[in-house]
N, CA, C and O atoms as a Tinker XYZ file with bonds, in Angstrom:
   368  protein
     1  N    -94.751000  -98.509000  143.332000    73     2
     2  CA   -94.956000  -98.858000  144.643000    64     1     3
     3  C    -93.044000  -99.924000  143.344000    63     2     4     5
     4  O    -92.560000 -100.888000  143.936000    81     3
     5  N    -92.630000  -99.708000  142.468000    73     3     6
     6  CA   -91.111000  -99.853000  142.428000    64     5     7
     7  C    -90.170000  -99.246000  142.368000    63     6     8     9
     8  O    -89.124000  -99.853000  142.138000    81     7
     9  N    -90.140000  -97.619000  142.571000    73     7    10
    10  CA   -89.623000  -96.976000  143.224000    64     9    11
    11  C    -90.522000  -96.249000  144.162000    63    10    12    13
    12  O    -91.333000  -95.361000  143.897000    81    11
    13  N    -90.096000  -97.030000  145.820000    73    11    14
    14  CA   -90.653000  -97.787000  147.036000    64    13    15
    15  C    -89.069000  -98.200000  146.876000    63    14    16    17
    16  O    -88.011000  -97.583000  147.002000    81    15
    17  N    -89.502000  -99.832000  146.467000    73    15    18
    18  CA   -88.425000 -100.819000  146.291000    64    17    19
    19  C    -87.062000 -100.466000  146.129000    63    18    20    21
    20  O    -86.259000 -100.867000  146.972000    81    19
    21  N    -86.538000  -99.522000  144.826000    73    19    22
    22  CA   -85.224000  -99.321000  144.086000    64    21    23
    23  C    -84.956000  -98.068000  145.159000    63    22    24    25
    24  O    -83.870000  -98.253000  145.709000    81    23
    25  N    -85.518000  -97.026000  145.555000    73    23    26
    26  CA   -85.360000  -96.465000  147.259000    64    25    27
    27  C    -84.282000  -96.914000  147.517000    63    26    28    29
    28  O    -83.151000  -96.632000  147.118000    81    27
    29  N    -84.974000  -98.216000  148.768000    73    27    30
    30  CA   -84.904000  -99.309000  150.100000    64    29    31
    31  C    -84.045000  -99.804000  149.544000    63    30    32    33
    32  O    -83.108000  -99.912000  150.335000    81    31
    33  N    -83.540000 -100.588000  147.619000    73    31    34
    34  CA   -82.445000 -101.204000  147.296000    64    33    35
    35  C    -81.002000 -100.284000  147.405000    63    34    36    37
    36  O    -79.888000 -100.792000  147.534000    81    35
    37  N    -81.308000  -98.658000  147.317000    73    35    38
    38  CA   -80.429000  -97.797000  147.247000    64    37    39
    39  C    -79.825000  -97.729000  148.377000    63    38    40    41
    40  O    -78.679000  -97.907000  148.790000    81    39
    41  N    -81.045000  -97.373000  148.885000    73    39    42
    42  CA   -79.935000  -97.307000  150.387000    64    41    43
    43  C    -79.963000  -97.384000  151.366000    63    42    44    45
    44  O    -80.091000  -96.626000  152.328000    81    43
    45  N    -79.694000  -99.488000  150.997000    73    43    46
    46  CA   -79.210000 -100.004000  151.726000    64    45    47
    47  C    -77.654000  -99.640000  151.204000    63    46    48    49
    48  O    -76.915000  -99.021000  151.969000    81    47
    49  N    -77.124000 -100.098000  149.703000    73    47    50
    50  CA   -76.337000 -100.009000  149.192000    64    49    51
    51  C    -75.151000  -99.083000  150.256000    63    50    52    53
    52  O    -74.258000  -99.296000  151.076000    81    51
    53  N    -76.108000  -97.571000  149.347000    73    51    54
    54  CA   -75.784000  -96.264000  150.356000    64    53    55
    55  C    -74.986000  -96.445000  151.420000    63    54    56    57
    56  O    -73.921000  -95.869000  151.642000    81    55
    57  N    -75.883000  -97.802000  152.508000    73    55    58
    58  CA   -75.218000  -97.573000  154.328000    64    57    59
    59  C    -73.899000  -99.041000  154.436000    63    58    60    61
    60  O    -73.242000  -99.383000  155.419000    81    59
    61  N    -73.902000  -99.480000  153.383000    73    59    62
    62  CA   -73.292000 -100.058000  153.524000    64    61    63
    63  C    -71.734000  -99.870000  152.974000    63    62    64    65
    64  O    -70.656000 -100.461000  153.030000    81    63
    65  N    -72.261000  -98.775000  152.459000    73    63    66
    66  CA   -70.091000  -98.201000  151.830000    64    65    67
    67  C    -70.358000  -97.194000  153.278000    63    66    68    69
    68  O    -69.701000  -96.221000  153.647000    81    67
    69  N    -70.839000  -97.447000  153.531000    73    67    70
    70  CA   -70.433000  -95.952000  154.368000    64    69    71
    71  C    -69.775000  -96.923000  156.477000    63    70    72    73
    72  O    -70.418000  -97.042000  157.520000    81    71
    73  N    -68.672000  -97.239000  156.201000    73    71    74
    74  CA   -67.919000  -97.719000  157.005000    64    73    75
    75  C    -67.269000  -96.962000  158.431000    63    74    76    77
    76  O    -66.860000  -95.836000  158.715000    81    75
    77  N    -67.451000  -98.443000  159.226000    73    75    78
    78  CA   -67.944000  -97.396000  161.204000    64    77    79
    79  C    -66.108000  -96.824000  160.349000    63    78    80    81
    80  O    -65.445000  -97.257000  159.406000    81    79
    81  N    -65.887000  -95.332000  161.654000    73    79    82
    82  CA   -64.210000  -94.590000  161.630000    64    81    83
    83  C    -64.147000  -94.212000  163.126000    63    82    84    85
    84  O    -64.873000  -94.151000  164.118000    81    83
    85  N    -62.793000  -93.978000  162.711000    73    83    86
    86  CA   -62.607000  -93.572000  164.178000    64    85    87
    87  C    -62.312000  -91.995000  164.211000    63    86    88    89
    88  O    -61.844000  -91.372000  163.258000    81    87
    89  N    -62.628000  -91.489000  165.356000    73    87    90
    90  CA   -62.787000  -89.834000  165.316000    64    89    91
    91  C    -61.294000  -89.288000  165.780000    63    90    92    93
    92  O    -60.807000  -89.358000  166.909000    81    91
    93  N    -60.556000  -88.579000  164.275000    73    91    94
    94  CA   -59.573000  -87.570000  165.064000    64    93    95
    95  C    -59.443000  -86.557000  166.189000    63    94    96    97
    96  O    -58.583000  -85.698000  166.384000    81    95
    97  N    -60.696000  -86.939000  166.982000    73    95    98
    98  CA   -60.154000  -85.409000  168.468000    64    97    99
    99  C    -60.644000  -86.123000  169.538000    63    98   100   101
   100  O    -61.623000  -86.763000  169.922000    81    99
   101  N    -59.900000  -85.864000  169.753000    73    99   102
   102  CA   -60.420000  -86.733000  171.324000    64   101   103
   103  C    -61.057000  -85.447000  172.281000    63   102   104   105
   104  O    -60.566000  -84.320000  172.219000    81   103
   105  N    -61.983000  -85.712000  172.991000    73   103   106
   106  CA   -62.232000  -84.928000  174.062000    64   105   107
   107  C    -61.794000  -85.520000  175.287000    63   106   108   109
   108  O    -61.300000  -86.619000  175.539000    81   107
   109  N    -62.144000  -84.355000  176.113000    73   107   110
   110  CA   -61.298000  -84.426000  177.749000    64   109   111
   111  C    -62.847000  -85.242000  178.272000    63   110   112   113
   112  O    -63.968000  -85.097000  177.786000    81   111
   113  N    -62.356000  -86.229000  179.572000    73   111   114
   114  CA   -63.066000  -86.646000  180.064000    64   113   115
   115  C    -63.827000  -85.565000  180.891000    63   114   116   117
   116  O    -63.523000  -84.601000  181.592000    81   115
   117  N    -65.583000  -86.527000  180.244000    73   115   118
   118  CA   -66.514000  -85.844000  180.886000    64   117   119
   119  C    -67.568000  -84.521000  179.911000    63   118   120   121
   120  O    -68.664000  -84.014000  180.151000    81   119
   121  N    -66.520000  -84.340000  178.717000    73   119   122
   122  CA   -67.251000  -83.852000  177.650000    64   121   123
   123  C    -68.299000  -82.038000  177.933000    63   122   124   125
   124  O    -68.351000  -81.318000  178.930000    81   123
   125  N    -68.769000  -81.934000  176.953000    73   123   126
   126  CA   -69.828000  -80.719000  177.135000    64   125   127
   127  C    -70.675000  -80.851000  178.281000    63   126   128   129
   128  O    -71.029000  -79.685000  178.453000    81   127
   129  N    -71.320000  -81.655000  179.330000    73   127   130
   130  CA   -71.860000  -81.979000  180.616000    64   129   131
   131  C    -72.331000  -81.398000  180.895000    63   130   132   133
   132  O    -73.337000  -80.690000  180.844000    81   131
   133  N    -70.262000  -82.115000  181.889000    73   131   134
   134  CA   -69.444000  -81.548000  182.622000    64   133   135
   135  C    -68.621000  -80.076000  182.461000    63   134   136   137
   136  O    -68.000000  -79.922000  183.513000    81   135
   137  N    -68.424000  -79.161000  181.730000    73   135   138
   138  CA   -68.492000  -78.194000  181.602000    64   137   139
   139  C    -70.354000  -77.191000  181.323000    63   138   140   141
   140  O    -70.462000  -75.965000  181.342000    81   139
   141  N    -70.787000  -77.557000  181.240000    73   139   142
   142  CA   -72.688000  -76.714000  181.815000    64   141   143
   143  C    -72.701000  -76.668000  182.647000    63   142   144   145
   144  O    -72.585000  -75.641000  183.316000    81   143
   145  N    -72.851000  -77.767000  183.032000    73   143   146
   146  CA   -73.266000  -78.354000  185.426000    64   145   147
   147  C    -71.917000  -77.520000  186.103000    63   146   148   149
   148  O    -71.980000  -76.478000  186.756000    81   147
   149  N    -70.750000  -78.254000  185.766000    73   147   150
   150  CA   -69.165000  -77.659000  185.883000    64   149   151
   151  C    -68.541000  -78.763000  186.968000    63   150   152   153
   152  O    -68.639000  -79.376000  188.031000    81   151
   153  N    -68.193000  -78.620000  186.383000    73   151   154
   154  CA   -66.374000  -79.969000  187.259000    64   153   155
   155  C    -67.613000  -80.069000  188.598000    63   154   156   157
   156  O    -68.654000  -79.475000  188.879000    81   155
   157  N    -66.679000  -81.339000  189.265000    73   155   158
   158  CA   -67.119000  -81.570000  190.559000    64   157   159
   159  C    -66.748000  -81.166000  192.030000    63   158   160   161
   160  O    -65.544000  -81.339000  192.216000    81   159
   161  N    -67.103000  -80.903000  192.627000    73   159   162
   162  CA   -66.175000  -79.246000  194.194000    64   161   163
   163  C    -65.407000  -81.122000  194.415000    63   162   164   165
   164  O    -65.655000  -82.197000  193.870000    81   163
   165  N    -64.655000  -80.778000  195.245000    73   163   166
   166  CA   -63.223000  -81.907000  195.812000    64   165   167
   167  C    -64.461000  -81.183000  197.122000    63   166   168   169
   168  O    -65.109000  -80.155000  197.320000    81   167
   169  N    -64.192000  -82.580000  197.770000    73   167   170
   170  CA   -65.158000  -82.276000  199.705000    64   169   171
   171  C    -63.727000  -82.076000  200.503000    63   170   172   173
   172  O    -62.797000  -82.859000  200.693000    81   171
   173  N    -63.963000  -80.517000  200.943000    73   171   174
   174  CA   -63.164000  -79.871000  201.479000    64   173   175
   175  C    -62.499000  -80.865000  202.903000    63   174   176   177
   176  O    -63.497000  -81.518000  203.208000    81   175
   177  N    -61.575000  -81.216000  203.707000    73   175   178
   178  CA   -61.373000  -82.002000  205.049000    64   177   179
   179  C    -61.732000  -80.923000  206.546000    63   178   180   181
   180  O    -61.464000  -79.754000  206.265000    81   179
   181  N    -61.928000  -80.983000  207.089000    73   179   182
   182  CA   -61.824000  -80.592000  208.310000    64   181   183
   183  C    -60.554000  -78.571000  208.331000    63   182   184   185
   184  O    -60.527000  -77.345000  208.225000    81   183
   185  N    -59.631000  -80.220000  208.624000    73   183   186
   186  CA   -58.178000  -79.343000  208.936000    64   185   187
   187  C    -57.142000  -79.807000  208.208000    63   186   188   189
   188  O    -57.245000  -80.932000  207.719000    81   187
   189  N    -55.887000  -78.991000  207.987000    73   187   190
   190  CA   -55.197000  -79.311000  206.778000    64   189   191
   191  C    -55.124000  -80.719000  206.421000    63   190   192   193
   192  O    -55.994000  -81.495000  206.816000    81   191
   193  N    -54.047000  -81.144000  205.627000    73   191   194
   194  CA   -54.216000  -82.377000  204.988000    64   193   195
   195  C    -53.016000  -82.490000  205.157000    63   194   196   197
   196  O    -52.296000  -81.608000  204.691000    81   195
   197  N    -52.347000  -83.745000  205.964000    73   195   198
   198  CA   -50.551000  -84.067000  205.577000    64   197   199
   199  C    -50.993000  -84.588000  205.497000    63   198   200   201
   200  O    -52.042000  -85.203000  205.691000    81   199
   201  N    -49.230000  -84.274000  204.723000    73   199   202
   202  CA   -49.167000  -86.220000  203.982000    64   201   203
   203  C    -47.603000  -87.004000  204.377000    63   202   204   205
   204  O    -47.075000  -86.313000  205.248000    81   203
   205  N    -47.062000  -87.735000  204.159000    73   203   206
   206  CA   -46.202000  -88.921000  205.278000    64   205   207
   207  C    -44.958000  -87.844000  204.921000    63   206   208   209
   208  O    -44.191000  -87.614000  205.855000    81   207
   209  N    -44.672000  -87.093000  203.501000    73   207   210
   210  CA   -43.262000  -86.263000  203.355000    64   209   211
   211  C    -43.250000  -85.174000  205.357000    63   210   212   213
   212  O    -43.851000  -84.942000  206.406000    81   211
   213  N    -42.187000  -84.975000  204.630000    73   211   214
   214  CA   -41.928000  -83.312000  205.319000    64   213   215
   215  C    -41.074000  -82.427000  204.728000    63   214   216   217
   216  O    -40.228000  -81.795000  205.361000    81   215
   217  N    -41.229000  -82.353000  203.668000    73   215   218
   218  CA   -41.647000  -81.263000  202.625000    64   217   219
   219  C    -42.600000  -80.128000  203.170000    63   218   220   221
   220  O    -43.665000  -80.370000  203.738000    81   219
   221  N    -42.059000  -78.758000  202.915000    73   219   222
   222  CA   -42.705000  -77.402000  203.174000    64   221   223
   223  C    -42.994000  -77.655000  201.681000    63   222   224   225
   224  O    -42.579000  -78.371000  200.769000    81   223
   225  N    -44.300000  -76.306000  201.991000    73   223   226
   226  CA   -45.077000  -76.825000  200.473000    64   225   227
   227  C    -44.717000  -75.146000  199.447000    63   226   228   229
   228  O    -44.850000  -73.951000  199.712000    81   227
   229  N    -44.346000  -75.733000  198.537000    73   227   230
   230  CA   -44.062000  -74.531000  197.506000    64   229   231
   231  C    -44.144000  -73.413000  197.653000    63   230   232   233
   232  O    -45.364000  -73.286000  197.543000    81   231
   233  N    -43.667000  -72.177000  197.875000    73   231   234
   234  CA   -44.557000  -70.724000  197.474000    64   233   235
   235  C    -45.011000  -70.252000  196.427000    63   234   236   237
   236  O    -44.250000  -70.401000  195.471000    81   235
   237  N    -46.035000  -69.691000  196.193000    73   235   238
   238  CA   -46.554000  -69.173000  194.896000    64   237   239
   239  C    -45.882000  -68.700000  193.986000    63   238   240   241
   240  O    -45.440000  -67.606000  194.336000    81   239
   241  N    -45.490000  -69.057000  192.687000    73   239   242
   242  CA   -44.460000  -68.435000  191.585000    64   241   243
   243  C    -45.088000  -66.471000  192.345000    63   242   244   245
   244  O    -46.169000  -66.002000  192.699000    81   243
   245  N    -43.204000  -65.782000  192.221000    73   243   246
   246  CA   -44.379000  -64.194000  192.340000    64   245   247
   247  C    -44.759000  -63.364000  191.092000    63   246   248   249
   248  O    -44.187000  -63.385000  190.003000    81   247
   249  N    -46.015000  -62.503000  191.519000    73   247   250
   250  CA   -46.151000  -61.822000  190.427000    64   249   251
   251  C    -45.290000  -60.146000  190.070000    63   250   252   253
   252  O    -44.866000  -59.337000  190.895000    81   251
   253  N    -45.270000  -60.085000  188.857000    73   251   254
   254  CA   -45.165000  -59.455000  188.639000    64   253   255
   255  C    -46.039000  -57.722000  188.254000    63   254   256   257
   256  O    -46.923000  -57.563000  187.412000    81   255
   257  N    -45.420000  -56.605000  189.190000    73   255   258
   258  CA   -45.972000  -55.854000  188.329000    64   257   259
   259  C    -45.876000  -55.245000  187.588000    63   258   260   261
   260  O    -44.764000  -55.422000  187.089000    81   259
   261  N    -46.486000  -54.401000  187.026000    73   259   262
   262  CA   -46.685000  -53.350000  186.401000    64   261   263
   263  C    -45.365000  -53.028000  185.346000    63   262   264   265
   264  O    -45.233000  -53.490000  184.213000    81   263
   265  N    -44.419000  -52.085000  186.069000    73   263   266
   266  CA   -43.593000  -51.986000  186.060000    64   265   267
   267  C    -41.914000  -52.740000  185.535000    63   266   268   269
   268  O    -40.953000  -52.279000  184.918000    81   267
   269  N    -42.276000  -54.360000  186.280000    73   267   270
   270  CA   -41.381000  -54.470000  185.804000    64   269   271
   271  C    -41.444000  -55.768000  184.810000    63   270   272   273
   272  O    -40.490000  -56.541000  184.719000    81   271
   273  N    -42.312000  -55.887000  184.285000    73   271   274
   274  CA   -42.068000  -56.310000  182.393000    64   273   275
   275  C    -41.730000  -55.506000  181.630000    63   274   276   277
   276  O    -41.797000  -54.293000  181.431000    81   275
   277  N    -41.004000  -57.167000  180.856000    73   275   278
   278  CA   -40.349000  -56.598000  179.867000    64   277   279
   279  C    -40.091000  -55.506000  179.404000    63   278   280   281
   280  O    -39.956000  -55.110000  180.562000    81   279
   281  N    -39.943000  -54.854000  178.972000    73   279   282
   282  CA   -40.430000  -54.119000  177.095000    64   281   283
   283  C    -41.381000  -54.456000  176.172000    63   282   284   285
   284  O    -42.447000  -53.933000  175.848000    81   283
   285  N    -40.587000  -55.764000  175.686000    73   283   286
   286  CA   -42.257000  -55.813000  174.591000    64   285   287
   287  C    -42.616000  -56.959000  174.767000    63   286   288   289
   288  O    -42.261000  -57.856000  174.002000    81   287
   289  N    -43.571000  -57.216000  176.050000    73   287   290
   290  CA   -44.075000  -57.698000  176.859000    64   289   291
   291  C    -45.235000  -56.336000  177.307000    63   290   292   293
   292  O    -46.414000  -56.687000  177.359000    81   291
   293  N    -44.939000  -54.860000  177.617000    73   291   294
   294  CA   -45.418000  -54.104000  177.105000    64   293   295
   295  C    -46.309000  -53.491000  176.678000    63   294   296   297
   296  O    -45.784000  -52.464000  176.247000    81   295
   297  N    -47.806000  -53.421000  176.431000    73   295   298
   298  CA   -48.598000  -52.649000  175.682000    64   297   299
   299  C    -48.068000  -51.924000  174.582000    63   298   300   301
   300  O    -47.015000  -52.432000  174.196000    81   299
   301  N    -48.513000  -50.635000  173.752000    73   299   302
   302  CA   -47.862000  -50.302000  173.582000    64   301   303
   303  C    -48.402000  -48.913000  173.634000    63   302   304   305
   304  O    -49.297000  -49.040000  174.468000    81   303
   305  N    -48.410000  -47.726000  173.274000    73   303   306
   306  CA   -49.471000  -46.306000  174.060000    64   305   307
   307  C    -50.616000  -46.346000  172.840000    63   306   308   309
   308  O    -50.709000  -46.714000  171.669000    81   307
   309  N    -51.113000  -45.966000  173.481000    73   307   310
   310  CA   -52.912000  -45.559000  172.619000    64   309   311
   311  C    -52.710000  -44.251000  172.540000    63   310   312   313
   312  O    -52.526000  -43.580000  173.556000    81   311
   313  N    -52.721000  -43.602000  171.023000    73   311   314
   314  CA   -52.468000  -42.353000  170.387000    64   313   315
   315  C    -54.289000  -42.295000  170.411000    63   314   316   317
   316  O    -55.289000  -43.012000  170.378000    81   315
   317  N    -53.654000  -40.320000  170.525000    73   315   318
   318  CA   -54.852000  -39.696000  170.762000    64   317   319
   319  C    -56.272000  -39.213000  169.327000    63   318   320   321
   320  O    -57.050000  -38.259000  169.305000    81   319
   321  N    -56.076000  -40.358000  168.328000    73   319   322
   322  CA   -56.829000  -40.536000  167.188000    64   321   323
   323  C    -58.016000  -42.351000  168.231000    63   322   324   325
   324  O    -59.193000  -42.533000  168.544000    81   323
   325  N    -56.010000  -43.612000  168.396000    73   323   326
   326  CA   -57.841000  -43.676000  168.870000    64   325   327
   327  C    -58.579000  -43.771000  170.116000    63   326   328   329
   328  O    -59.529000  -44.463000  170.482000    81   327
   329  N    -57.444000  -42.343000  170.988000    73   327   330
   330  CA   -58.337000  -42.506000  172.591000    64   329   331
   331  C    -60.216000  -41.847000  172.211000    63   330   332   333
   332  O    -61.267000  -42.084000  172.806000    81   331
   333  N    -59.872000  -40.842000  170.777000    73   331   334
   334  CA   -61.003000  -40.220000  170.189000    64   333   335
   335  C    -61.994000  -41.368000  169.639000    63   334   336   337
   336  O    -63.111000  -41.203000  170.130000    81   335
   337  N    -61.954000  -42.126000  169.047000    73   335   338
   338  CA   -62.301000  -43.346000  168.296000    64   337   339
   339  C    -63.265000  -43.413000  169.355000    63   338   340   341
   340  O    -64.375000  -42.922000  169.565000    81   339
   341  N    -62.263000  -44.394000  170.117000    73   339   342
   342  CA   -63.443000  -45.387000  171.222000    64   341   343
   343  C    -63.813000  -44.178000  172.298000    63   342   344   345
   344  O    -64.474000  -44.274000  173.332000    81   343
   345  N    -63.329000  -43.295000  171.862000    73   343   346
   346  CA   -64.606000  -42.792000  173.149000    64   345   347
   347  C    -65.863000  -42.048000  172.157000    63   346   348   349
   348  O    -66.917000  -41.645000  172.648000    81   347
   349  N    -65.608000  -41.977000  171.027000    73   347   350
   350  CA   -67.447000  -41.810000  170.065000    64   349   351
   351  C    -67.520000  -42.778000  169.971000    63   350   352   353
   352  O    -68.565000  -42.855000  169.325000    81   351
   353  N    -66.956000  -44.482000  170.230000    73   351   354
   354  CA   -67.760000  -45.457000  170.367000    64   353   355
   355  C    -68.057000  -45.963000  168.933000    63   354   356   357
   356  O    -69.107000  -46.401000  168.462000    81   355
   357  N    -66.499000  -45.731000  168.213000    73   355   358
   358  CA   -66.416000  -46.368000  166.761000    64   357   359
   359  C    -66.544000  -45.617000  165.738000    63   358   360   361
   360  O    -66.443000  -44.391000  165.781000    81   359
   361  N    -66.806000  -46.359000  164.605000    73   359   362
   362  CA   -66.808000  -45.116000  163.291000    64   361   363
   363  C    -68.263000  -44.039000  163.500000    63   362   364   365
   364  O    -69.408000  -44.207000  163.920000    81   363
   365  N    -67.559000  -43.009000  163.009000    73   363   366
   366  CA   -68.785000  -41.730000  162.892000    64   365   367
   367  C    -69.572000  -41.598000  161.858000    63   366   368
   368  O    -70.405000  -40.693000  161.828000    81   367
């Protein structure tokens, strides 16, 4: 009985020592539950949405073909040794 009282008093002391804190990580609105369920889909209107301005829509950015990519961003050539390694499924 005396041990239980001591443990309860000790637990109360430890609980008082822990102070509330401000988390350093900030999550996006919705958190994990929204990722699991999927983001809510906006309701599409029957026709195109026209705003008050007369500005034309911006064109999409151009798509680079493989031959247009600068050399520093291109993939390195795969050697015959690497091709054999891939074809056999890893280390032999």
